[in-house]
C-alpha angles and dihedrals in degrees: 000000000000119000114190116220103226120206118250113250105222138242107348107026133059122201118256092242092060090047092052094045096046105030107022087084126053120246118291135227126198125205118198126194125179123196120187112305092337130078125226106195117198112180119180106200110185111247130233120262116294129276100259140001087256104023119220103219119227116243108298112248137136095250094058090047088050090050091053090049090052089049092051089048091052092244087137103165090052092047090050091052092051094049092046090051092050091048089060086061096042106022094169098058108120093188090055090054089050090054090048090050091052090051093048091048093049089051090052091247092134100165091051089048090053090052093050093049091048090053089047090054093047087059096040112019091177094062094116100177093052088051090053091049090049089052090051090052091048089050090053088052092051092246094133101157091053091045091051091049091055092047092051090051089048093054091043091056095037110022092182096055097121096188091058092053091048096051090045087055090052090055091050089049093050089053090050092248092137098165092054091043091054091049092052093047090048091055090049093054092042088057093042114020090186094057094119100181091050089054088051091049089051089052090054092050093048090049089054089050091051093244095134096167091053090045091053091050092050093050091048088052089051091051091048091053095044122015094181103072117091092198091070092054089046091053092049091047091053092051090052089048090053088052089051092243090137100167092051090044091052091052092055095043093048088052090051092054092048087055095045118011089186095059100120099193092053089058090051095046095043091046091056091044091054090050089055089049092052094251092128103163093048090047093051092049091052092049091051090051088049091056091053094048093043091054090051092048092050091052091047090049092048092051092047091052090048090052088060088060098039109020096166097059104109095197091067092062092044092052091049089051091053091055092047089050091054088052092051092246095139099168093050090047093050092050092051094048089052090050087053095054091044086062097039113027091191098053098132097182092053092050090048094051091047087054091052091053089053092046092054088053092053094251095137100167092047090049091049092053092050094048089050089049089052089054091048087055093046120007090190095060097117096185090064091056090055093047094045090049089052090054091051089051092052089049089050092242091135098164091055089048091054091050091048095048090048090051088056091047091055086064096040109020093178097050101131094197093053092043091055094045092048091049093051091047092050091050091051091047092049092051092050092055096050 
């Protein structure tokens, strides 16, 4: 499979691939539970939109319900096994194939997910939402003509399926067919006037077409439908910048950065706006921050594309988590670390970093379990001895802390950090026994 690395269109446009990877799925939430020396990882990754406008439920039985629970808990291989087993009993259940496709997709088995969605649609050709999700997967796999074919069939069968019109517009936009993109987005918002992201997409297309008044109107509609997304304020701010309404542009872009301090394009656009307003130092600082964030986003994007090609390589998820940690995106980091250990159950660094996330949240016992699990994976991982010793100190188990620090020092006798921590722990222990 070949996944093309598309250039980032700065500052106003984001490539379709990044949009699909980041926003095709709803936000995710990870739950972590540690028991003793083992780790029970329960990760609830929000699922894609349902199978149909009015879903036809698969046959009600406890195994399917169990499979859905496993899917919600991010125990994807087990969920896949359950759904495959049930499909042997009911091989003509389209909803079951849709569930299987969701599980394959969540487990980064994209080709298998495509196959499951295709079988779902063979059984139920009118399942519009499954057809849209199939098109999104095909887009991620750079199979644009096939994705477009499915979207056209979706809108032919269900002309009022707004999501299909919107994704079709994204394909047109990616191919620089801006007139057709704008037409598709317009249909989407005509069908669903509260479809905020489609309004934003329409604003992008109109900006590309040079229709700044129409673009402004579209972005204001997006903001009216959803006041929580910084990208809509950024888009509006850029349109006002293009119209040389710099003060009004600055107001919108400042609002965007208050909403999302990590929004790279807002730093770029506001930096340039400040330069036009004579606020040179502020503008230069924002442009420098943009370069930092843009570099991070490029690295994130590159890793996400590589995951499409090699979804079982645990280091990819770990490296993503490290970047998210630097950006202060703790939940994203935690989810990626968990994905790493699900692929490599002896990934000591990932367990350790998960423990540090829990420690910072005051979850001492959970952190302790994760640090211990890191040492089970690699008994020479000195950093885990330091971190586990710190937990013992915070829990006032000073004797255990001394033993842990000394265990680390047996591996690295000259480690100054461990030497200092061990010395302090021994002094506290000595005072407590007097």
